[in-house]
C-alpha positions as CSV (number, residue, x, y, z in Angstrom):
1,M,-26.3,1.1,11.4
2,R,-25.5,-0.9,8.2
3,V,-22.4,-0.3,6.1
4,V,-22.1,-1.4,2.4
5,I,-18.5,-1.9,1.4
6,A,-17.7,-1.8,-2.3
7,G,-14.6,-3.8,-2.9
8,Y,-12.6,-6.5,-1.1
9,G,-9.0,-5.5,-1.4
10,I,-6.8,-4.8,1.6
11,G,-8.7,-1.6,2.6
12,G,-12.1,-3.1,2.2
13,A,-11.1,-6.2,4.2
14,A,-9.6,-4.2,7.0
15,L,-12.7,-2.0,7.2
16,A,-15.0,-5.1,7.3
17,L,-12.9,-6.5,10.2
18,A,-12.9,-3.2,12.0
19,L,-16.7,-3.0,11.8
20,Q,-17.0,-6.6,13.0
21,R,-14.9,-5.7,16.1
22,F,-17.2,-2.7,16.8
23,G,-20.4,-4.7,16.3
24,I,-21.5,-2.7,13.3
25,D,-23.5,-4.5,10.6
26,Y,-21.9,-4.6,7.2
27,V,-21.8,-6.4,3.8
28,V,-18.9,-6.5,1.3
29,L,-19.7,-6.5,-2.4
30,E,-16.8,-7.8,-4.5
31,Q,-17.2,-8.1,-8.3
32,A,-14.6,-10.8,-8.7
33,P,-16.2,-14.3,-8.8
34,R,-13.4,-15.8,-6.7
35,L,-10.5,-14.6,-4.6
36,E,-7.1,-15.3,-6.3
37,E,-3.6,-15.0,-5.0
38,V,-2.7,-11.9,-7.1
39,G,0.0,-9.5,-6.4
40,A,3.4,-10.1,-4.8
41,G,5.2,-8.5,-1.9
42,V,3.9,-5.8,0.4
43,Q,5.8,-3.8,3.0
44,L,4.1,-3.1,6.2
45,S,5.6,-0.2,8.2
46,P,4.8,0.2,12.0
47,N,1.9,2.6,11.3
48,G,0.2,-0.2,9.4
49,V,1.1,-3.0,11.8
50,A,-0.4,-0.9,14.6
51,V,-3.7,-1.2,12.7
52,L,-3.3,-4.9,12.4
53,K,-2.8,-5.0,16.2
54,H,-6.1,-3.1,16.7
55,L,-7.8,-5.6,14.3
56,G,-6.5,-8.5,16.4
57,V,-4.6,-10.2,13.5
58,H,-1.0,-9.2,14.3
59,D,0.0,-12.6,15.7
60,A,-1.4,-14.4,12.6
61,L,0.4,-12.1,10.3
62,A,3.7,-12.4,12.2
63,A,3.6,-16.1,11.6
64,V,3.7,-15.7,7.8
65,A,5.6,-12.4,7.5
66,F,9.3,-11.6,7.5
67,Q,11.2,-9.1,9.7
68,P,13.8,-7.2,7.7
69,K,17.0,-6.0,9.4
70,D,17.4,-2.7,7.7
71,L,16.6,-0.6,4.6
72,L,19.5,-0.1,2.2
73,Y,19.6,2.6,-0.5
74,R,22.2,1.3,-3.1
75,D,23.9,2.4,-6.2
76,W,22.6,0.5,-9.3
77,Q,26.1,-0.4,-10.6
78,S,28.6,-0.6,-7.8
79,G,26.1,-1.8,-5.1
80,E,27.5,0.8,-2.7
81,V,25.1,1.4,0.3
82,L,24.5,5.1,0.2
83,M,22.2,5.2,3.3
84,R,21.2,2.6,5.8
85,N,18.0,2.9,7.9
86,P,17.4,0.5,10.8
87,L,14.3,-1.6,10.7
88,M,14.1,-4.6,13.0
89,P,14.2,-4.7,16.0
90,Q,15.0,-1.0,16.4
91,I,11.8,0.2,14.7
92,D,9.6,-1.9,17.0
93,Q,11.4,-0.6,20.0
94,H,11.1,3.0,18.8
95,F,7.6,3.2,17.4
96,G,5.9,0.4,19.3
97,S,5.1,-1.8,16.3
98,P,7.4,-3.9,14.0
99,Y,8.1,-3.6,10.3
100,Y,7.1,-6.6,8.2
101,H,7.5,-7.8,4.6
102,A,4.6,-10.1,3.5
103,H,2.9,-11.6,0.5
104,R,-0.3,-9.8,-0.4
105,A,-2.2,-13.0,-0.5
106,D,-0.9,-13.9,3.0
107,L,-2.1,-10.5,4.3
108,L,-5.5,-10.8,2.7
109,G,-5.7,-14.4,4.0
110,V,-5.1,-13.3,7.6
111,L,-7.8,-10.6,7.3
112,K,-10.3,-12.9,5.7
113,G,-9.6,-15.6,8.2
114,A,-10.7,-13.3,11.1
115,L,-14.0,-12.4,9.5
116,E,-17.0,-14.2,10.9
117,G,-20.1,-15.5,9.0
118,D,-20.8,-14.9,5.3
119,R,-20.6,-11.1,4.9
120,V,-18.4,-11.1,1.8
121,R,-20.4,-11.6,-1.4
122,L,-18.3,-12.5,-4.5
123,G,-19.5,-12.0,-8.1
124,C,-21.4,-8.8,-7.2
125,R,-20.7,-6.1,-9.7
126,I,-22.1,-2.7,-8.8
127,T,-23.6,-0.8,-11.7
128,S,-24.8,2.3,-9.9
129,V,-25.0,4.0,-6.5
130,E,-27.9,6.1,-5.3
131,Q,-28.7,7.9,-2.0
132,S,-31.8,9.6,-0.6
133,G,-33.4,10.2,2.8
134,G,-30.3,8.9,4.7
135,E,-30.2,5.6,2.8
136,V,-27.6,4.5,0.3
137,R,-28.3,1.9,-2.4
138,A,-25.9,-0.1,-4.5
139,R,-27.6,-1.6,-7.6
140,L,-26.0,-4.8,-8.8
141,A,-25.7,-6.2,-12.3
142,D,-28.2,-9.0,-11.5
143,G,-30.8,-6.4,-10.7
144,T,-30.7,-6.8,-6.9
145,V,-30.1,-3.9,-4.6
146,E,-28.1,-3.7,-1.3
147,S,-28.9,-0.8,0.9
148,G,-27.4,0.7,4.1
149,D,-26.8,3.8,6.1
150,V,-23.3,4.3,4.7
151,L,-21.6,3.1,1.5
152,V,-17.8,3.0,1.3
153,G,-16.1,2.9,-2.0
154,A,-13.0,0.7,-1.5
155,D,-13.1,-0.4,-5.1
156,G,-9.6,0.5,-6.1
157,I,-7.9,2.8,-8.6
158,H,-10.7,2.2,-11.2
159,S,-13.4,3.0,-8.6
160,L,-16.9,3.1,-10.0
161,V,-18.0,4.8,-6.8
162,R,-15.5,7.6,-7.3
163,S,-16.4,8.0,-11.0
164,Q,-20.2,8.2,-10.4
165,L,-20.3,10.4,-7.3
166,F,-17.0,12.3,-7.1
167,E,-14.9,12.9,-10.2
168,A,-15.0,10.9,-13.4
169,D,-11.2,11.4,-13.9
170,A,-9.1,8.7,-15.4
171,P,-6.0,7.2,-13.6
172,Q,-2.9,9.1,-14.7
173,S,0.1,7.2,-16.0
174,S,3.4,7.8,-14.3
175,G,5.2,6.9,-17.6
176,C,6.8,3.9,-15.8
177,I,6.2,0.2,-15.8
178,A,7.0,-2.4,-13.2
179,W,8.3,-5.9,-13.7
180,R,8.1,-8.1,-10.6
181,G,8.7,-11.7,-9.6
182,L,9.1,-14.2,-6.7
183,V,12.1,-16.5,-6.3
184,D,12.5,-19.4,-3.9
185,A,15.0,-18.3,-1.3
186,N,16.8,-21.6,-1.3
187,D,17.4,-21.3,-5.1
188,A,18.9,-17.8,-4.5
189,K,21.0,-18.8,-1.4
190,H,24.2,-18.6,-3.4
191,L,23.6,-14.9,-4.1
192,G,24.0,-13.9,-0.5
193,I,21.1,-11.4,-0.5
194,T,21.0,-10.0,3.1
195,P,17.7,-10.0,5.1
196,S,17.1,-6.3,4.3
197,A,14.9,-4.1,2.1
198,H,17.2,-3.2,-0.8
199,I,16.4,-0.1,-2.9
200,W,18.6,0.1,-6.0
201,M,18.7,3.6,-7.7
202,G,19.8,4.0,-11.3
203,P,19.4,6.1,-14.4
204,G,15.7,6.0,-15.4
205,H,15.2,2.8,-13.4
206,S,15.1,1.4,-9.8
207,A,14.8,-2.0,-8.2
208,V,13.5,-3.2,-4.9
209,I,14.4,-6.6,-3.3
210,Y,13.2,-8.1,-0.1
211,Y,12.2,-11.4,1.6
212,V,8.5,-12.4,2.1
213,S,6.6,-15.5,3.2
214,G,8.5,-15.9,6.4
215,G,11.8,-15.7,4.5
216,R,10.9,-18.6,2.1
217,K,10.7,-16.4,-1.0
218,I,12.4,-13.3,-2.3
219,N,10.3,-10.6,-3.9
220,W,11.7,-8.2,-6.5
221,I,10.2,-5.3,-8.4
222,C,12.1,-3.4,-11.2
223,I,10.6,-0.1,-12.3
224,G,11.6,1.8,-15.4
225,S,10.2,4.5,-17.8
226,S,8.5,3.2,-20.9
227,P,7.6,5.0,-24.1
228,A,5.1,2.3,-25.0
229,E,1.6,2.1,-23.5
230,R,1.1,-0.7,-21.0
231,K,-2.0,-1.8,-19.1
232,E,-2.3,-1.8,-15.4
233,S,-2.6,-5.5,-14.7
234,W,-1.7,-7.8,-11.9
235,S,-1.7,-10.8,-14.3
236,A,0.1,-9.7,-17.4
237,T,3.4,-11.6,-17.9
238,A,6.8,-10.7,-19.3
239,T,9.9,-12.6,-20.0
240,V,13.2,-12.8,-18.1
241,A,15.0,-11.7,-21.3
242,E,12.9,-8.5,-21.5
243,V,13.8,-7.5,-17.9
244,L,17.5,-8.4,-18.4
245,Q,17.7,-6.3,-21.6
246,E,16.1,-3.3,-19.8
247,Y,18.5,-3.7,-16.9
248,R,21.7,-4.5,-18.8
249,G,24.8,-3.2,-17.0
250,W,23.2,-3.4,-13.6
251,N,24.8,-5.0,-10.5
252,S,24.9,-8.8,-10.8
253,E,22.9,-9.2,-7.5
254,V,19.9,-7.7,-9.3
255,L,20.4,-9.5,-12.6
256,D,21.2,-12.9,-11.1
257,L,18.0,-12.8,-9.0
258,V,15.9,-11.9,-12.1
259,K,17.5,-14.9,-14.0
260,L,16.1,-17.3,-11.3
261,T,12.5,-16.1,-11.9
262,A,10.2,-18.6,-13.6
263,K,7.5,-16.1,-14.7
264,P,7.9,-12.4,-14.3
265,F,4.8,-10.1,-14.3
266,V,4.6,-6.6,-15.7
267,T,2.2,-3.7,-15.1
268,A,2.0,0.0,-15.9
269,L,2.1,2.3,-12.8
270,Y,-0.7,4.7,-12.3
271,D,-2.0,7.0,-9.6
272,R,-4.8,9.5,-9.5
273,A,-5.0,13.2,-8.8
274,P,-5.9,14.2,-5.3
275,L,-9.6,14.9,-4.7
276,K,-11.2,17.9,-3.0
277,S,-13.5,15.7,-1.1
278,W,-13.7,12.1,0.0
279,V,-17.3,12.3,1.2
280,R,-20.5,12.9,-0.6
281,G,-23.6,12.6,1.6
282,R,-23.5,9.1,3.1
283,V,-20.9,7.8,0.6
284,A,-17.1,7.8,1.4
285,L,-14.0,6.7,-0.4
286,L,-11.2,4.7,1.1
287,G,-7.8,3.5,0.0
288,D,-6.9,3.5,-3.7
289,S,-10.3,4.9,-4.7
290,A,-9.5,8.0,-2.8
291,H,-5.7,8.3,-3.0
292,A,-4.1,5.7,-5.4
293,M,-0.3,6.2,-5.1
294,L,2.9,5.0,-6.7
295,P,4.9,2.4,-4.8
296,Y,8.0,4.3,-4.0
297,H,7.2,4.9,-0.3
298,A,5.6,1.4,0.1
299,Q,2.5,3.0,1.7
300,G,-0.4,2.1,-0.6
301,A,-1.7,-0.8,1.5
302,V,-0.7,0.8,4.8
303,Q,-2.6,4.1,4.1
304,S,-5.7,2.0,3.1
305,M,-5.5,0.2,6.5
306,E,-5.2,3.5,8.3
307,D,-8.3,4.8,6.5
308,A,-10.2,1.6,7.4
309,W,-9.5,1.8,11.2
310,V,-10.1,5.5,11.5
311,L,-13.4,5.2,9.6
312,G,-14.5,2.2,11.6
313,R,-13.5,3.7,14.9
314,L,-15.4,6.9,14.1
315,L,-18.5,5.1,13.2
316,D,-18.2,3.3,16.5
317,L,-17.5,6.4,18.6
318,E,-19.9,8.8,16.9
319,R,-22.8,6.4,16.1
320,N,-23.9,9.2,13.7
321,A,-23.0,8.6,10.1
322,D,-22.9,12.2,9.0
323,T,-20.7,13.3,11.9
324,A,-18.4,10.3,11.5
325,L,-17.9,10.7,7.8
326,A,-17.1,14.4,8.1
327,R,-14.6,13.7,10.8
328,Y,-13.1,10.8,8.8
329,Q,-12.3,13.2,5.9
330,D,-10.9,15.8,8.2
331,L,-8.5,13.3,9.8
332,R,-7.4,11.3,6.8
333,M,-7.4,13.5,3.7
334,D,-4.3,15.7,4.3
335,R,-2.1,12.9,5.6
336,A,-2.9,10.5,2.7
337,T,-2.6,13.2,0.1
338,R,0.9,14.2,1.4
339,V,2.1,10.6,1.2
340,Q,0.6,10.3,-2.3
341,G,2.5,13.4,-3.4
342,Q,5.8,12.3,-1.9
343,S,5.5,8.9,-3.5
344,R,5.4,10.6,-6.9
345,A,8.3,12.9,-6.0
346,A,10.4,9.9,-5.0
347,E,10.2,8.5,-8.5
348,H,12.3,11.4,-9.8
349,R,14.8,11.1,-6.9
350,F,15.3,7.3,-7.5
351,H,15.6,7.6,-11.3
352,L,18.0,10.5,-11.7
353,S,20.4,10.2,-14.7
354,D,22.2,13.5,-14.9
355,P,25.6,12.9,-13.3
356,A,25.6,16.2,-11.4
357,E,22.2,15.5,-9.9
358,V,23.1,11.9,-9.1
359,A,26.3,13.1,-7.3
360,E,24.2,15.6,-5.3
361,R,21.6,13.0,-4.3
362,N,24.2,10.5,-3.3
363,A,26.1,13.0,-1.2
364,K,22.9,13.9,0.5
365,F,22.1,10.3,1.3
366,R,25.7,9.8,2.7
367,K,25.2,12.9,4.8
368,Y,21.9,11.6,6.2
369,D,23.5,8.2,6.8
370,A,26.1,9.8,9.0
371,Q,23.8,12.2,10.7
372,Y,21.0,9.7,11.6
373,S,23.2,6.6,11.9
374,G,21.2,4.0,14.0
375,G,18.2,6.4,14.2
376,F,15.3,7.6,12.1
377,L,14.9,10.5,9.7
378,P,12.3,13.2,10.5
379,Q,10.2,12.0,7.6
380,Q,10.1,8.5,9.1
381,E,9.1,9.9,12.5
382,W,6.2,11.6,10.8
383,L,5.2,8.7,8.7
384,F,5.7,5.8,11.1
385,G,4.8,7.5,14.3
386,Y,1.1,7.6,13.4
387,D,-1.5,5.6,15.4
388,A,-4.8,5.4,13.6
389,D,-6.7,4.7,16.9
390,K,-5.2,7.7,18.6
391,A,-6.0,9.8,15.6
392,A,-9.7,8.8,15.6
393,R,-9.9,9.5,19.4
394,G,-8.2,12.8,19.0
395,T,-5.3,11.8,21.3
396,D,-2.5,11.9,18.8
397,D,-1.0,15.2,19.9
398,K,2.6,13.9,19.8
399,W,2.3,12.8,16.2
400,R,0.5,16.0,15.2
401,A,3.4,18.1,16.6
402,L,5.8,16.4,14.2
403,R,6.8,18.3,11.1
404,A,5.4,16.8,7.9
405,W,8.0,16.7,5.1
């Protein structure tokens, strides 16, 4: 069996490594001419770290990642902690895998470093995908053709594979934009930012702050609604003054960190409507091409890795492409679509501005804080308690008995 992977993001790289571990032939076609250190921080919950363990790269990631103490939901102005969820080490003890903060480039570097040979081809832009007689063909811009038994579209939110073979729908704007930056932790030492994941909730805006790169850097992302059209871009820059103006009146811990940033970046936030199918013949979608989601649950990368392991494991177990792809869709579609929907719903919850609604939300968070103090919410049990390998093997009865929120 030969698998053609379109796209070398986190999901595509994870699938390539899974196929390598199972001895399945593959090639990755990436249109970028070179791999650059784009992006910023990424949160890796235990359901994602479990995949990294299966892939054999957990130790390498642990060496460059950061272990947060807890997750804090905070008021935008006073800084009050409305709810505290434990992370490390409790989450590792409870779910069997740790919770990490990492830089995207570090995560991709760990995955890339474990791949053998020269299976990743850069500068390969796919112009069309065809299939017939059990063979799938990717036609490239230079006129060459790569063929295989299966083609996986891991080519992101603007997926050509999705547009050609599934739905030619455009990504949908959330109406929000995100500013983000990295600050050297030593430069911010005087701010006393605790080793936690901080989620700040305010009127029409939110902010997230956490350490990455083994604690050497602090990653921040500020999200707010925007009436102006912005592009989705990992490389577009903004100014510190722009962010400070947008966040005037916010707690000084947020503002003072932004002030230390040399070059903030800005991007519009998009997701895509759920699909009715992820599989068309011998072609399947994975990650953002199938279920691009907003960042409020920090699950975009993790859900892509879950997809990758389940698909790779099924191709290994079934050794029949049609059976494996059908099972992959059955196992992954509902879960990823639920997370995608909840990520969009969280945007409203984090950005409430009506005083009565804010008071109701905050009271609910304080109630949960008291009720689940030192433990995990039912939603977290469902989200974090998933093991992609057990799912593919059909032995995840304990997780399936949990109530999805």
